[in-house]
C-alpha positions in Angstrom: 2.8 -8.6 -15.6 1.7 -11.5 -17.2 -0.5 -14.8 -16.9 2.3 -16.3 -16.3 3.4 -14.6 -13.7 3.6 -17.1 -10.1 2.4 -16.0 -7.1 2.9 -18.5 -4.0 0.6 -17.3 -2.1 -2.1 -16.9 -4.7 -1.4 -20.4 -6.0 -1.7 -22.4 -2.6 -5.1 -20.1 -1.6 -6.8 -21.3 -5.0 -5.3 -24.4 -5.2 -7.7 -26.7 -2.6 -10.5 -25.5 -5.3 -8.6 -27.3 -8.3 -7.4 -30.3 -5.9 -10.8 -31.1 -4.6 -11.4 -30.5 -1.4 -13.2 -26.9 -1.8 -15.7 -26.2 -4.6 -16.4 -22.5 -6.4 -20.0 -22.0 -5.5 -22.6 -22.3 -7.9 -24.5 -19.3 -7.4 -23.4 -15.7 -5.5 -20.9 -14.0 -6.0 -17.2 -14.1 -4.4 -15.3 -11.1 -2.4 -11.3 -11.4 -2.6 -9.9 -9.4 -0.2 -6.4 -8.5 -1.0 -6.7 -10.0 -4.4 -4.0 -9.9 -6.9 -3.4 -11.1 -10.5 -1.7 -13.9 -11.3 -1.5 -17.2 -13.4 -4.1 -18.6 -11.0 -6.8 -15.9 -11.0 -6.2 -16.2 -14.9 -7.5 -19.9 -14.9 -10.9 -19.1 -13.2 -12.1 -17.5 -15.6 -15.3 -16.2 -13.4 -17.2 -13.3 -13.9 -18.6 -13.3 -10.1 -15.8 -12.4 -8.4 -15.3 -8.8 -6.4 -12.3 -7.9 -5.0 -10.0 -5.1 -2.2 -6.9 -3.6 -3.4 -5.5 -1.1 -2.0 -2.5 -0.7 -4.3 -2.7 0.9 -7.3 -0.6 -1.2 -9.2 -2.3 -4.1 -8.7 -5.7 -2.5 -8.5 -4.9 -1.6 -12.3 -4.0 -5.1 -13.0 -7.1 -6.4 -11.5 -9.5 -3.6 -13.2 -7.9 -4.7 -16.6 -8.8 -8.4 -15.9 -12.7 -7.1 -15.6 -12.6 -7.5 -11.6 -15.2 -4.8 -9.7 -13.1 -3.4 -6.6 -14.9 -2.6 -3.2 -13.8 -0.3 -0.4 -12.7 -2.4 1.8 -14.0 -0.4 5.0 -17.6 -0.7 3.5 -18.4 -4.0 2.7 -21.5 -5.3 2.9 -22.6 -7.9 5.9 -22.8 -12.0 5.3 -22.9 -11.3 1.8 -20.9 -13.8 -0.1 -20.9 -17.8 0.1 -17.2 -17.5 -0.5 -14.6 -14.9 0.8 -10.8 -15.4 -0.6 -8.3 -13.5 1.2 -4.3 -12.6 1.3 -3.9 -11.3 4.3 -1.0 -8.8 4.9 2.2 -8.9 7.3 1.0 -6.4 10.2 -0.4 -8.1 12.5 -3.2 -6.0 13.4 -4.3 -5.2 9.3 -4.6 -9.0 9.0 -6.6 -9.6 11.8 -8.6 -7.0 11.0 -9.1 -7.9 6.9 -9.8 -11.9 8.4 -12.5 -10.1 10.9 -14.0 -8.2 7.9 -13.9 -11.8 5.8 -16.1 -13.6 9.1 -18.4 -10.2 8.9 -18.8 -10.3 4.9 -19.5 -14.5 4.1 -23.0 -15.7 4.3 -24.1 -18.1 6.5 -23.1 -21.5 5.4 -20.2 -20.1 3.5 -16.6 -20.3 3.8 -13.5 -17.9 4.6 -10.4 -19.4 2.8 -6.9 -17.5 3.4 -3.4 -18.1 2.1 0.0 -17.1 3.7 3.5 -18.2 2.9 5.3 -19.9 5.9 8.2 -17.2 6.2 5.4 -14.6 6.5 3.6 -15.9 9.5 1.2 -18.6 8.0 0.7 -20.4 11.6 -0.4 -17.0 13.3 -2.7 -16.0 11.1 -4.2 -19.5 10.7 -4.4 -19.2 14.7 -6.2 -15.8 14.1 -9.2 -17.5 11.6 -9.2 -20.3 14.4 -10.2 -18.2 17.0 -12.6 -16.2 14.9 -14.3 -19.2 13.7 -14.1 -22.1 16.0 -12.0 -24.1 14.0 -10.2 -24.0 10.2 -8.9 -26.7 8.1 -5.9 -26.2 6.9 -3.5 -27.7 3.8 0.5 -26.9 3.2 1.4 -26.2 -0.5 3.8 -23.9 -2.6 6.0 -22.9 0.9 2.3 -21.7 2.1 -0.5 -22.2 4.5 -3.9 -22.7 2.9 -6.7 -22.3 5.8 -10.8 -22.3 6.1 -13.5 -22.1 7.9 -15.0 -26.0 8.8 -18.6 -26.6 7.8 -20.8 -24.5 10.0 -18.5 -22.7 11.7 -19.3 -20.7 14.8 -18.0 -17.3 14.4 -17.1 -15.7 17.4 -19.2 -12.0 17.2 -17.5 -10.0 19.5 -14.3 -11.0 18.2 -14.5 -10.5 15.0 -16.5 -7.0 15.8 -13.6 -6.4 18.2 -10.9 -7.4 15.2 -12.5 -5.7 12.3 -11.2 -2.0 14.2 -7.9 -2.9 15.0 -6.5 -1.5 11.6 -9.2 1.9 12.7 -7.6 5.0 11.6 -6.5 6.8 15.1 -4.4 9.9 16.4 -0.6 9.1 16.8 1.1 11.7 18.9 4.6 13.4 17.3 6.6 15.9 18.6 8.3 16.2 15.2 5.2 16.7 13.2 3.9 20.9 13.2 0.2 19.5 14.9 1.7 17.5 17.2 0.5 14.3 15.9 -1.0 12.8 12.9 -3.8 10.5 11.9 -2.4 6.8 10.7 -3.8 3.4 10.9 -1.8 -0.2 11.1 -0.5 -1.3 8.1 0.6 1.9 6.2 4.5 2.7 6.1 5.7 3.6 9.0 2.5 4.0 10.3 3.1 4.4 14.2 6.3 6.7 13.9 7.5 9.5 11.6 10.1 7.7 9.3 13.6 8.6 10.2 14.4 9.4 6.4 11.6 11.4 6.2 12.4 13.6 9.1 16.5 13.7 7.6 14.8 15.1 4.7 12.4 17.4 5.9 15.0 19.1 8.0 17.2 19.5 4.9 14.4 21.4 3.0 15.1 24.9 2.2 12.9 27.8 3.0 12.9 28.9 -0.8 11.1 25.9 -2.3 8.3 27.5 -3.9 5.5 27.3 -6.8 3.3 24.2 -7.0 5.1 21.3 -5.4 4.4 17.7 -5.5 5.1 15.0 -2.9 6.1 11.4 -4.7 5.0 8.3 -2.6 3.4 10.6 0.2 2.3 7.9 2.6 0.2 9.8 5.6 1.6 13.1 4.5 4.5 13.6 6.6 6.8 15.1 3.9 3.9 17.3 2.8 3.1 18.4 6.0 6.4 19.2 6.7 7.3 21.2 3.3 4.0 23.7 4.1 5.6 24.0 7.5 9.1 24.9 6.2 8.7 26.2 3.0 6.2 29.5 3.0 6.1 30.1 -0.4 4.7 26.8 -1.7 1.9 27.6 -3.5 0.2 24.1 -4.1 0.6 20.4 -3.2 -0.3 17.7 -5.0 0.5 14.3 -3.3 1.0 11.1 -5.1 0.7 7.8 -3.4 0.2 4.2 -4.6 -1.9 3.1 -1.4 -5.2 4.1 -1.0 -5.1 3.7 2.6 -2.0 6.0 3.3 -3.6 8.2 0.9 -6.9 8.6 3.0 -5.1 9.6 5.9 -2.9 12.3 4.1 -5.9 13.7 3.0 -7.2 13.9 6.9 -3.6 15.0 7.7 -3.7 17.8 5.7 -7.1 18.9 5.7 -6.3 22.3 7.2 -3.7 23.0 4.5 -3.2 26.8 4.1 -2.9 26.3 0.2 -4.3 24.0 -2.5 -4.1 20.3 -2.1 -4.5 17.2 -4.2 -4.8 13.9 -3.8 -4.0 11.4 -6.4 -4.3 7.2 -5.8 -1.7 6.9 -8.5 1.6 4.7 -9.5 4.5 7.2 -9.8 6.5 5.1 -11.5 3.8 5.4 -14.6 4.7 8.7 -14.8 2.5 11.8 -13.8 1.0 14.1 -16.0 1.5 17.7 -14.4 4.6 19.5 -14.1 5.9 21.0 -11.1 8.4 23.7 -9.3 9.7 21.6 -6.8 9.4 17.5 -5.9 10.3 16.2 -2.6 10.3 12.2 -2.5 11.2 9.6 -0.1 10.8 6.8 -3.0 9.8 3.1 -1.8 12.6 0.6 -2.4 9.9 -2.3 -2.0 6.7 -3.5 -3.3 4.1 -6.2 -1.8 7.2 -8.3 -1.9 10.5 -8.9 0.6 13.0 -7.9 -1.3 14.7 -4.8 -2.1 13.6 -2.9 -5.7 15.8 -0.4 -6.4 14.1 -0.2 -10.0 10.9 1.8 -8.2 13.8 4.4 -6.8 15.1 4.8 -10.4 11.3 5.0 -11.8 10.3 7.3 -9.3 13.4 9.6 -10.3 12.4 9.2 -13.9 9.6 10.5 -13.9 10.4 13.6 -11.2 12.9 14.6 -14.1 10.6 14.3 -16.4 7.4 16.2 -14.2 9.8 19.1 -13.2 9.7 22.3 -15.0 12.8 23.5 -16.4 15.2 24.6 -13.1 13.3 22.4 -11.3 14.4 21.0 -8.0 14.1 17.0 -6.8 14.6 16.8 -3.2 15.2 13.0 -2.3 16.2 10.9 0.3 17.2 7.4 0.3 19.2 4.4 1.9 23.2 5.4 1.2 23.3 2.2 -0.6 20.7 2.6 -2.9 22.4 2.9 -6.8 20.3 6.0 -8.0 23.4 8.1 -9.4 23.3 6.6 -13.2 18.8 7.4 -12.9 19.7 11.0 -11.3 22.9 11.8 -13.5 20.9 10.6 -16.9 17.2 12.7 -15.7 19.2 16.1 -13.9 21.6 19.0 -15.0 23.3 19.2 -11.6 23.0 16.7 -8.6 24.7 17.4 -5.0 24.5 15.3 -2.3 23.3 17.2 0.6 23.9 15.6 3.7 24.9 11.6 5.0 24.1 10.5 8.0 22.2 7.7 10.0 22.6 5.6 6.6 20.6 7.8 4.7 21.9 10.3 1.9 19.6 13.6 1.3 19.8 14.7 -2.6 18.8 17.9 -4.2 18.9 17.5 -8.4 18.1 20.2 -10.2 16.7 20.0 -14.2 18.4 21.8 -17.0 16.8 25.2 -17.5 16.8 25.3 -21.5 
């Protein structure tokens, strides 16, 4: 992503500082929750910025800018004169993030957030108003930017309550070997077993063996199922770009009978290890709304490179997604195992020599 990249919520978030209503603090650090790289952030050129970002590709871009990353669940209290927020779409996760921002801002400081108009901007503004006893807002770039007023009176009880809205919790599920799993709002399929993943799990053959990887592991469902259904698996590596989901996968596989490794990693960049088999339900959205079949194709290419000769990829995807060329380029044999409910299960085998 170049410095010319435009990000409307990010542009809207920082516009009040360029336009005049808000000023960058002269002293003290600035905390940016769910920060993203973009032209507006490049233009700041400030060394006083620290941030949180659980999505690995975005985190890497921030690190390349020299931004230090913090643990979102262990932020210092009342420490920052300015806290910037780009709230996510999921309501409980967004409310928790705004509450964390209010807890982290120093007395007399300002919390500023921005949300696209078609992604719940007015609802998130209303949330901040509840937390801070009011808010000032402006519209720009098809987004709404809103911030706490001078002398904001934060509702301490509500802040404490909302900070826990996205806390990890157990979700009951009959189709999980243990009868349930650890999850939290905001991760993919956080409160249910994803139908596509369940279909792939049911199709996994018992003879998967050796060193196995789960690309895009989420909270660990496919890995849990692979271990339960394939007794000859010797070890398991989970790759996941969402740090929050990966932490849940660690919990969900804490009792795994084989060695398990957990990698906060962008599979699109490829992986260094080599495997006998890979299971995969690749994402086809990034942080934006539109479909991104290029992500799935990159996952397929990464799988082809990571498999040993004769290794097997077991993949599920929406039937309409155009993955056939990528599969044909990377694998010697490709077969459709099943098609149902709008999904397709594919087994692809890498050439043996």
